[in-house]
C-alpha positions as CSV (number, residue, x, y, z in Angstrom):
1,X,0.0,0.0,0.0
2,X,1.1,3.5,-0.7
3,X,2.0,5.5,2.3
4,X,0.3,8.9,3.0
5,X,2.4,11.6,4.5
6,X,0.9,15.0,4.7
7,X,3.0,17.7,6.6
8,X,0.9,19.8,8.8
9,X,0.2,23.6,8.4
10,X,-1.5,26.1,10.6
11,X,-4.8,24.9,9.3
12,X,-4.2,21.2,8.5
13,X,-2.9,18.3,10.6
14,X,0.1,16.2,9.9
15,X,-1.1,12.8,8.7
16,X,1.0,9.7,8.4
17,X,-0.6,6.5,7.2
18,X,2.2,4.0,6.8
19,X,1.1,0.4,7.1
20,X,4.5,-1.0,6.4
21,X,6.0,0.7,9.5
22,X,2.8,0.5,11.6
23,X,2.4,4.3,11.8
24,X,-1.2,5.6,11.8
25,X,-1.3,9.1,13.1
26,X,-3.2,12.4,12.8
27,X,-1.6,15.3,14.8
28,X,-1.7,19.0,15.1
29,X,-4.6,21.4,14.2
30,X,-7.5,20.5,11.9
31,X,-9.4,23.3,10.3
32,X,-8.9,22.9,6.6
33,X,-10.8,25.2,4.3
34,X,-12.2,22.2,2.3
35,X,-12.5,19.5,5.0
36,X,-13.9,16.9,2.5
37,X,-11.1,17.4,0.0
38,X,-8.5,17.1,2.8
39,X,-9.9,14.0,4.4
40,X,-11.2,12.1,1.4
41,X,-7.8,10.5,0.5
42,X,-7.4,9.5,4.1
43,X,-10.8,7.8,4.2
44,X,-10.1,6.1,0.8
45,X,-6.8,4.9,2.1
46,X,-8.5,3.4,5.2
47,X,-11.0,1.6,2.9
48,X,-8.2,0.0,1.0
49,X,-6.2,-0.8,4.2
50,X,-9.3,-2.4,5.8
51,X,-9.2,-5.1,3.1
52,X,-5.9,-6.4,4.3
53,X,-4.9,-4.7,7.6
54,X,-1.8,-5.4,9.7
55,X,-2.1,-7.8,12.6
56,X,-2.6,-4.9,14.9
57,X,-3.6,-1.3,14.1
58,X,-3.0,1.4,16.7
59,X,-4.3,4.6,15.4
60,X,-3.0,7.7,17.2
61,X,-4.9,11.0,17.3
62,X,-2.7,13.8,18.7
63,X,-4.8,16.8,17.9
64,X,-4.5,20.1,19.8
65,X,-7.5,21.6,18.0
66,X,-10.1,20.7,15.4
67,X,-13.1,22.6,14.1
68,X,-16.7,21.4,13.8
69,X,-16.4,20.4,10.2
70,X,-13.3,18.3,11.0
71,X,-15.1,16.6,13.9
72,X,-17.5,14.9,11.5
73,X,-14.6,13.6,9.3
74,X,-12.7,12.4,12.4
75,X,-15.8,10.4,13.3
76,X,-15.9,8.9,9.8
77,X,-12.3,7.7,10.4
78,X,-13.3,6.3,13.8
79,X,-16.3,4.5,12.2
80,X,-14.0,2.9,9.6
81,X,-11.8,1.7,12.5
82,X,-14.9,0.4,14.3
83,X,-15.9,-1.6,11.3
84,X,-12.4,-3.2,11.2
85,X,-12.8,-4.0,14.9
86,X,-16.2,-5.5,14.3
87,X,-14.7,-7.6,11.5
88,X,-12.4,-9.2,14.1
89,X,-9.3,-7.1,13.5
90,X,-7.1,-6.0,16.3
91,X,-7.7,-2.2,16.4
92,X,-7.0,0.3,19.2
93,X,-7.5,4.1,19.1
94,X,-5.1,6.2,21.2
95,X,-6.4,9.7,21.9
96,X,-3.6,11.9,23.1
97,X,-4.6,15.3,24.6
98,X,-2.7,18.0,26.5
99,X,-3.4,17.3,30.2
100,X,-4.6,20.9,30.8
101,X,-7.0,20.8,27.8
102,X,-10.4,19.6,29.1
103,X,-12.0,20.2,25.7
104,X,-9.7,17.8,23.9
105,X,-10.0,15.3,26.7
106,X,-13.8,15.5,26.5
107,X,-13.8,15.2,22.7
108,X,-11.9,11.9,23.1
109,X,-14.4,10.7,25.7
110,X,-17.3,11.6,23.4
111,X,-15.8,9.7,20.5
112,X,-15.1,6.7,22.8
113,X,-18.8,6.7,23.7
114,X,-19.9,6.8,20.1
115,X,-17.7,4.1,18.5
116,X,-17.3,0.5,19.7
117,X,-13.5,0.2,19.4
118,X,-10.9,-0.1,22.2
119,X,-10.0,3.5,23.1
120,X,-7.1,4.8,25.2
121,X,-7.1,8.3,26.6
122,X,-3.5,9.5,27.1
123,X,-2.9,12.8,28.7
124,X,0.5,14.5,28.2
125,X,2.3,17.6,29.3
126,X,3.2,20.2,26.7
127,X,6.9,21.2,26.9
């Protein structure tokens, strides 16, 4: 599978989808002008990946901010992971959030309530 590597900007997150090296991560800020155009390749990649996933998929979300439009697309990603989990694949979501950011912590908790996939909340300290 082709690897997706998108370097983040002020408005778009860094995205690394590298099945060969077991790296599945979205990090930074997500408020792209055209959220659908930004996330479509990611969703399409996940569709292809789901056909033949790795033995274990640990998907890391390390977002510090996302807008309302992005929240829907993030849910779409989580629902694809949920489908893989329901198909018997070993999937875990790791939701990283700055320890002092209750909004990002709560966002992770809300997503964990919506999707049926193993979900880890991981607080960290910003340097």
